[in-house]
N, C-alpha and C positions, 0 to 999 in steps of 0.2 A: 504493501499498499504505499502511495506518495504523501506525504503530508505537507500541507502549506500552513505556516504558522504566522501571527501576525494581529494586526488590528482589524476586524472584518467588520464591515455591514451587514449585520444579520438582524432581520426582522424589526427595520427602523432605528437600530441603535448600532454605534459601534461598539465592539468587546471584542478581548483578546480570546483567541479561539484559535485550535487545531483543527483542519478541513482534511479528511481524509478522502481519497480519490483512489479508484479501481473501475477500470473498463470504459474512461470517460465520464464517470458519474461520481456526484458526490455523497460517498456512502456513510461518512459519518461527521458530526460534528460535536467536538468534546474540548475543554480546557487543557487535556493532555494526550497525546495521540503518539504511538509509536511505527516508526517505519523511517524511508527516506525521506529527511525532512527538510523544506528550504525555511529559514526563518528570515522573514521580512522588517524585521525591527520596528520602527515606529512608522514605516510606510502603510498604507490603507489597501486592504483588499475589499474590492467592492465588484459587484455584477459586471458584467460587460454591458455595451449598450446593445440596442437593437433599433435599426432605423427601417420603417415599415414603409417608406417615400422614397426612390431611389428610381434614377433613369441611364441606365448604364450602357444606353445605346445600342447595344447589338440584340436584332442583327439590324443590319441598314445602316448605321452612323458610327461605325466603329473609327473613322480619323478624329472624333473628338472623344470618344469613351470606350472601351469594350469591358466585357467582365472580370476580365484579369485585372484590369489596370484599376477598375473602380472597384473592385473587392480589396486590390491591395491597400488603395486609398481608405476605404473603412477601417481595414485591419489594423492599420498604422493608427489610426485615431482612436480604436478600442472599441469597435462595432465588430460582433461576430456573428450577427444575423441581420440579411438585407431582404427587404421585398422589391422586387424590380417592377417596373410598369410596362404597360403592354403598348404604348405608343409607339412602335419600333415599323421600321420599314422591311416589311410587310407589317402592320398591324397585327396584334395576335388575336384575332378574333374566331378565327377558324380552329378546330381541331387537329387539323393539318401543319397551322403556324405554331400552336402551342408545341406540337410535339416537336417540329424542328427545330425550335428556341430550345427548348430544354436540351437535345441532344447537343446543340450548337454551343452551348454555354458549360456542358456537363465537363469535368475535371480542370474548368478555367477557374473557378473560384476561389481565393484564400479562404473566404469564411461561408457559412452555411447560410442558404438561400432557398427563397419559393419564387415564383413568378405570377402574378395578377394575368387574367386574360382579361381581354376585351369583352364586356355584357354585351351579346346580340340576342336575336330571337330566341336559340339556344343556348343553355349553358352548356360550357365545354367541361366534358365529363373528368378529366383529371385535373380539374383546377381545384385549389382552394379559397381562391378570394378573385375579385372581380371589380374592374374599375369601370366607371361610367364618367363621361365630361356633360355638365348640361349646360355647357358655356359655348360648345360647337366650333372649338378651336382646332378639332380633328373627325376622325371618321369612328373615334368610339365616341360617338354623341346621341344622345338619347332625348327625345321629345317628353315633356311632362305626361304626356297621354300615353305615354309606353311606361311610363317609372312604376304605377303599381303593379303591372304584370311580372314586372322584373322583379318588384321586392317580394311578390307571394312566390315566384320560383327558387328565391333565394332563402325566404322561408324555410321552404318544404325540403330542398336540399341541405340546410343547415349550414350555410356558406356565408361568406362575409361580403358586402358590396362596399368598396371606398369610392366617395362621389366628389367629383370638383363640380362644387357648389356656387355657382354664377349661374344669373339668369342670363341664358343667350340671346331673349328679346329685349335685353335691357341695356347689355353693354357693346362696347363700339374698342375694339384692340387700335383706334389710331390715337397721334399723340407724337408732337413734335420733341418732350421731355418728359420727365416722370412726373410734374404735377398734372400735365394733358392726359398723361396717359391714364393717372388717378381718375381725375373728371370724367373722361368717356367710358370707365367701367368703376363707377363708385359704389361704396359699402351696400348704399340700398340695395343693388344687385345682386349682392352677396348675401341679405338679409332674407329678400324675397324668397330666393332659391331655398335656402334654411328653412324657411318656415313652412313651403309647401313641401318640401321633404318629410319634415317630422310629422305635418297632419296628414300625410297618405299612410306613412307609415306605423303611426297611433292605432290603426285598424289591423295592419298585418303583423308588426313586431319581428321585422327582418334584421339579423345583425347589421348595422350598417356603421361605416365611419366618414368623418366631413373632413376632407382635406384641406390643408393650410388655410385655416380662419385668420381673418385679419384685425378683427375688431371686438372691442371689447361687450358692445351689446349683442353681437353674435355667441361670445362666450357665454352671456347671462341666458339665453334663450336655449343653447343647447345646456346648460346645466341643469336646466327646469326640465329637460327628457332625458330619456334613457339613452342619447343617442352619443357614441364616441366622436372624438374631435382631435385634431391635431393643430399644433401651431409651430412655424418654422422660426429657424433663427435668423434668417434674413430679415424676417418680418418684427421681429422685437428689436432688431437692431439698427436696420435702416431703415430712413425715412425719404418722403418726397424731396427732403432739404440734404439729406447724405450728398456728400463729393466724393465721385469714383474719378479713377482717372479717365474712364469714358463713360459717360453718363448713361448709357445702354447697358453697360454693366449691371446696373440696378434695373433693368426691366424683367421684370416677371409677372406672372399669371397666377392668383390675383396680383394686383399691382400694388407695389410698396405704397403705404398711405401717409397722412400727414404726421409731424413729429408730436404733436400733440395725443396722436391715436395712438401712436407707436408707443410712445410712454404707458400710456392705460395699458396696454397689450402685455407690456414689460411686467408693470405690476401685477398683472392678472397671473402671469406665470410664474413670477416670483414668491405670489401669494399662495400657491397652489390651488388655483382655479383650473388649470388647465390640465388633462390628463393625459396627453401625448405631447412630446417634440419629435418633430421628422425634420428631416434636411431638405427634401424636395431638391435633394443632389441632382439638378440638369445642368449640366455643360454643354457649353459651344466653345467655338474656337474665338480668339479674339477678331481674328477676321469678320465673324457673323455678328461682332459686337461694336462695328466702327460706327454708323450711322443709325441714330436711334429709330428713326421709324421703319426703316428695314431690318433692322436688327430681331434677332430670334428671342424669344423671352424664355429666361431661366437663368439660373447659375450653378455652379457646383457649392458643394456643403457638407458632403459626406465627411470629408476630411478636417472639418473645424467644428463641426457642431459639440461633440462631446469635450475635445479641450478647451474649446472657449468657455462652456459651460461649466468645467471644473474650475478656471480660472477664477468665474463668478463666484463660487462655492468659497474658496479660498478669501477672497474680497467681503464674503459675508452679505453677497445682495440677491443668494437665495441658500436654503438650505439644502445639505448633502441628501435628505428625507425626499425632498421635493425632486430634487433630480433624479434619482433613482427610480423613484415611483414615474415620472414620465419618460423618461430612456430604458428602461428596463423591465420593473414590474408590468404596467399596464401593456405595454406592448406586448409582450409574453402572453399576455392573459387574452387579449384581443384576437392573435393569431395563433393560439390553443399551442405555442412551441414551450417543450421541456427546458427554458432557458429564463433568466429575468432578475433570478435570486440565489442567494446563497443557502441554500435548504436540502436536506438528503434527498438525495432522487432526484434532483435536476442536473442539468448537465454542467459541468465544472466548465465554466464560460465564467471568466472573471479576470479584471485587469489589475494591476499593483501601480499604486498612484504615490508619488513623491510631491507633497503640495511643496517643497522648497524648490524644486525645477520648473522655474518659471522660463518657456521660451516664446517666441514670434511665430503665428503662424505661415505656414510656408505653402505654396502650392503641391497638391500632392495628384491631385487628377491629372490624367491625359491630356486636358484642355491646354495645360500650363499656366493657369492663373485663377487667384481666388482673391473675392471682395474683400475678404477678411484679411488679408497680407499684411504682416507686420502688426497684426493685433496680439495681445498678452494672451497666452495659453498653456494648458499644463498637460502636455500629452502624457500618456501612460508608460509607465517605465517598463511593465511587460504587459502582456495580452495572452490569457491563456482560452484555447476551445478544445470543448470535450476532454480537457484533462492534458492535454500539450499546448506546451508552448508556441505562441504564433510568434509574438515578436519581442524582443529582448534589445531594451537600450535602443529603439529606435529601428531596429534591422529585424527583417523577415526572417523567420527561421524555416527552413528545410523547403518544401515544394508546398505550391496550393494545393490544399487539400477539404476543400468546401465541399458539403453536400444538401442535396436538394433535403429540405423538412418536410416532410410529407404531414 
């Protein structure tokens, strides 16, 4: 039995513990265990992060990211499980496309993973989670008239439906700068979509998740329902007033909001009002971010989310308990994966954190840039996945060995 010893975050508290690992699982947690022991002194042992919203761009757009490079960035930043979105080329909306994508990415990922399917008239048999866009941004688009039928299918099959909740009849993806882009796809369009989704699902009770919520009114509405939702790092750190090397670096869907709204959303996150943090890692090349009006929407983030939030824990801008709940415990519960906590029987996925090692964010994505570049961060000293060391002192260990988690 391998034993990890030190200050561990267990059941909401930090306590001195010995954690026994066999066959990739946590098999014992006691004050003292005997075996091949690694003692981490005053460093923190905490659950690794889970990112349920990434776009690794494979198949079809591998020039800006692929499963190998995206998962590498995730691993180095302390993420050991990701959910990859289906707006690929071709979009993952058929059994054949789903099967081909799984085969294509198999053995490429450094971290464990699953992939969303685009939800269409039929549910793809081998998928566990689905994605739809109410915004009309791509072919995985669904009209409100079709949504109730889809929710009933999701409920019947006991699956998960992730929703991009902006009213496609209300928004316009036009604008010469961040402020105009926000004005043309305003908060009211997001609120309208969320209210319609909740109203429809009240009678059905499907398991749904609202992606990348951008405002506090939506947070309050969703918290009064049983609906899961996530908030991104970029929506709590950046606003229409933020300065980027190129303004188009801040072009995302849904848009960045005004500075006062950003502050309110950050307060809701730090106050424990948000169940899940997701990166919405959506890399594009710098060439695709030259001119604002023509630029593609999206920014990288899986390589920055946890390191920046760990630094914020150090600065006491939010609690460790709140962070672990958002990036580990709740995502694991939502996606029904055996990770997200240091508990007997769980996968031995954890990170070792030295809060005295403050670094600057550096781009790890294949796209070669990060909007967070230069910000203070705390990268994991080590990352463990299923009982094996994956990262040691900023270096990947061994070979890519991520598996699909079904």
